C-alpha positions in Angstrom: -5.6 51.1 63.8 -7.5 49.6 61.3 -7.7 46.0 62.7 -8.9 47.7 65.9 -11.9 49.4 64.2 -12.9 46.5 62.2 -12.7 44.3 65.4 -14.9 46.5 67.4 -17.4 46.7 64.8 -17.5 42.9 63.7 -18.1 42.0 67.4 -20.2 44.9 67.9 -22.7 43.8 65.1 -23.2 40.5 66.5 -26.3 40.1 68.6 -26.0 41.8 71.8 -22.3 42.0 70.7 -21.8 45.6 72.0 -22.5 44.5 75.7 -20.1 41.5 75.6 -16.5 41.6 77.5 -14.4 40.0 74.8 -15.0 43.3 72.7 -14.4 45.9 75.4 -11.4 43.8 76.5 -9.8 43.7 73.1 -10.8 47.3 72.5 -8.8 48.5 75.7 -5.8 46.4 75.3 -5.6 47.5 71.6 -5.9 51.4 72.8 -2.9 50.7 75.2 -0.8 49.0 72.4 -1.7 52.3 70.1 -0.3 54.5 72.8 2.7 52.5 73.4 3.8 52.5 70.0 3.8 56.1 70.0 5.6 56.7 73.4 9.0 55.7 73.8 9.9 53.5 76.7 6.1 53.6 77.6 6.0 50.0 79.3 9.4 50.9 81.3 7.8 54.0 82.7 4.2 53.2 83.2 1.9 50.5 84.3 -1.5 49.5 83.2 -4.5 48.4 85.0 -7.7 47.8 83.4 -11.4 48.2 84.5 -9.7 49.8 87.5 -11.6 51.6 90.3 -10.2 54.8 91.6 -11.6 57.5 94.0 -14.7 59.3 93.0 -15.7 62.9 94.0 -19.1 61.3 95.5 -17.2 59.7 98.2 -17.1 56.1 96.3 -15.2 54.7 93.7 -15.3 55.0 90.1 -14.5 52.3 87.5 -12.5 53.6 84.4 -11.7 51.5 81.3 -7.8 52.0 81.7 -5.8 53.3 84.5 -2.1 54.3 83.6 0.3 54.9 86.6 3.7 56.1 86.8 5.9 53.0 87.6 8.5 54.9 89.9 5.9 56.3 92.1 3.0 54.2 91.7 0.7 57.6 91.4 -2.2 57.4 88.8 -1.2 59.6 85.9 -4.0 59.2 83.1 -7.4 57.3 82.8 -8.5 56.4 79.5 -12.2 56.3 78.9 -13.1 54.3 75.5 -16.0 54.9 73.6 -16.6 52.7 70.3 -19.9 53.6 68.5 -21.5 51.1 66.2 -24.7 52.5 65.1 -27.8 54.6 66.2 -25.8 57.3 67.7 -28.2 60.3 67.1 -30.8 59.4 69.4 -28.4 59.5 72.1 -26.5 62.6 71.0 -26.8 64.7 74.1 -26.7 62.0 76.6 -23.3 60.7 75.3 -22.0 64.4 75.7 -23.6 64.5 79.3 -22.0 61.4 80.4 -18.6 62.5 79.4 -19.1 65.8 81.4 -20.2 64.0 84.2 -17.3 61.4 84.2 -14.7 64.6 84.0 -16.4 65.8 87.2 -16.3 62.3 89.2 -12.7 61.9 88.5 -11.1 65.2 88.6 -13.2 66.2 91.6 -11.3 63.5 93.6 -8.1 63.4 91.4 -7.2 66.8 90.4 -3.6 65.9 89.1 -4.7 63.1 86.9 -5.0 63.3 83.3 -8.6 62.4 81.6 -8.1 61.1 77.9 -11.5 60.1 76.0 -10.7 57.8 73.1 -13.7 57.4 70.7 -14.1 55.5 67.7 -16.8 56.8 65.3 -17.4 56.3 61.6 -18.1 59.5 59.4 -21.6 58.0 58.3 -23.3 56.0 60.9 -26.4 53.8 60.4 -29.7 54.3 62.4 -31.6 51.1 63.3 -35.2 50.8 64.4 -35.3 47.5 65.6 -33.0 45.7 63.3 -33.9 47.7 60.1 -31.9 50.7 59.2 -34.0 53.6 58.6 -31.5 56.3 57.8 -27.8 57.0 57.5 -26.5 60.0 59.9 -23.3 62.1 59.4 -21.2 62.2 62.4 -20.9 66.1 62.8 -24.7 66.0 63.0 -25.2 62.9 65.2 -22.2 63.2 67.8 -21.0 66.2 70.1 -17.2 66.2 69.6 -16.4 67.7 72.8 -12.9 68.5 71.4 -14.5 71.2 69.5 -16.7 72.7 72.3 -14.9 72.1 75.4 -13.0 75.4 76.0 -16.5 77.2 75.6 -17.9 75.3 78.6 -17.5 77.7 81.4 -18.3 75.4 84.4 -14.6 74.1 84.2 -11.7 76.1 85.1 -8.7 76.4 83.0 -7.0 73.9 85.3 -9.5 71.4 84.7 -9.5 71.7 81.2 -5.9 71.4 80.9 -6.1 68.0 82.3 -8.8 66.7 79.5 -7.9 65.3 76.0 -10.0 64.2 73.4 -8.7 61.6 70.8 -11.5 60.9 68.2 -10.7 58.5 65.7 -12.9 58.9 62.6 -13.0 56.7 59.6 -15.1 55.8 56.4 -16.7 52.4 55.6 -17.2 51.4 52.0 -19.0 48.2 50.6 -21.2 47.7 53.7 -24.9 46.4 53.3 -26.3 48.3 56.4 -30.0 47.2 55.7 -29.9 45.2 58.9 -27.6 44.7 61.8 -26.9 41.0 60.4 -25.8 42.3 56.8 -23.8 44.8 58.2 -21.8 42.5 60.4 -21.8 39.9 57.2 -20.3 42.6 54.7 -17.7 44.1 56.8 -13.9 43.4 55.9 -11.0 44.7 57.4 -10.1 46.4 53.8 -13.7 48.3 54.3 -12.1 50.6 56.7 -10.7 53.5 55.0 -9.7 57.1 55.6 -8.6 56.6 59.2 -8.0 60.2 61.0 -6.0 59.8 64.1 -4.6 63.1 64.4 -6.6 64.0 67.6 -5.6 60.7 69.2 -1.8 61.1 68.4 -1.8 65.1 69.4 -3.4 64.1 72.9 -1.0 61.2 73.3 1.7 63.3 72.4 0.9 66.1 75.0 -0.1 63.7 77.6 3.2 61.6 77.6 6.0 62.9 75.7 
């Protein structure tokens, strides 16, 4: 898990790095590896497709990061939606949550028997950049709406829908980082700077979905 976090941050702090496919491709394959490490005979029982299009409640298709299918029946079992934040989370706090709510509607409206698994990587303290300069640090709990904590209180969803949605937020600390610019963030980041990784939500969700 430490290497996954390091790799997504190191690639994400390059110029336009968060938008490059090598970062997301590696992130998605690493998530599947983490799931398979926790589920006995995962690859014997499930097949995996990346950037897969599935039916959408709006009548077209929706591209999901990872589609996991039952190998025997070929039916879609779980979709994984991955998010890995690098910086400036606060300014999109509500939009990030709104996006996830919309994704739940699009997927489960057309695929009611499918599990929706959000896997999110986020530091406990996050730099906020104005241009290329860090103007402040924000705490995760004030910058990011962790839907795992509030989802049961969102009354627009039925209990059946809620039973198909899982949140696997992975949080961590970073030490020894020079956050002054995005370049200095990139240059001072080492694998061993990643500390205190909390995978409890991820582990719990994987067990509930696949075991």
